[in-house]
Structures are given as structure tokens and as C-alpha cells.
N, C-alpha and C positions, 0 to 999 in steps of 0.2 A: 360211457367212459364210469371203473368202477370202483367199489371207495374199501380201503384196508384199514382196519386198525389195531396201531401195536402198540400195549404196556408194558413197559419197561424202566428197569431203574436206574434211576438218571447217571448216576455214577462207574454203570457198564458201560467196559470199552468196544464189548458188543456191538450192544446198545448203538452207539454213538457211533461208530464205524458204519452199521447198516447207515444209520440216518445219514450222515453224510454222503454213504453212496450215491445211496437210493436220489435224493436229495442232487448227483451232479449225472442220472443218469438220465434221460431223453425221454418225455413220457412221462415221468413220475412230476409230482406237485408237492410236496408234501408239505406238512399244516401240523403246527407244533401246538397245543394246548398244555400249556404247562398245567400243574394240579397243585396246590398245597395240603397240606396234612388236615385235618379239619379237629378241631378239638376235643376228647372223649368225653361225653354226655357218663355223667356219675349211672349208673341203675338205684330206681328206689330200692333195691334191695341192698345195694351199696352205701347211699347213705342212710341208709336203718344198721347196717355193721355197724359203723362212723360213730353212726349216737347212740349203741348200743355199750361201742368202746368208751368214748364220752363218757357214755354215765356210771361205767364206774371206773371211771379214774376220778371221778369225783367235781366235771366237770360241768351240769350240769344245775337251771337253778331252780330255787323252791320257796314257792310259793305259800304264804301264810293261808292264803284263800283266795275265792275267783276277783274280790277288790285291790288284794293288793294287784293279781295278775293283771290287773284293766290299768295300775297304776305305773308300774312295770314301759307298758306297751305306751302307753302316752306317755313317757319321760323319753322313747330313743327318737 
């Protein structure tokens, strides 16, 4: 027995009809593997652009010195 892999859009009428046809055909065994869309992770470039945009909008935090920074971190 050989294996055939088909990838298709779940809303495709043709693909659904083809899957139904093959499931009802002798000698074919249809195994469905449902995939979920993965959340796209932002690249470092995208994160940097967002940080630059926030800095331009004045959304950043300004520390007077390193001790001020450490107090802020420990307060979180």
C-alpha cells in the first residue's frame, strides 16, 4: 500500500468532495489530520521597531541612575 498526502483549505468544496469520494472508494483509507494555525512569533526586528515606536511616543521609562533602575526592577 502507498501513501498520498493532500494539503487543502478546509473550506474548499472540491477538496471536501474529493475526500468524501476517496473515503467511499474501495481500497482507500482516509486518515484526517487536523492542523491548527500557530500564533506567529514576532521577530527581533519587529520587536525592535515596536520599541522604537514606543520610545518616539514617549512611552518608555527614564531612570535617573542604575540604582533607580534596580529599585524599579525589584518593585515588579
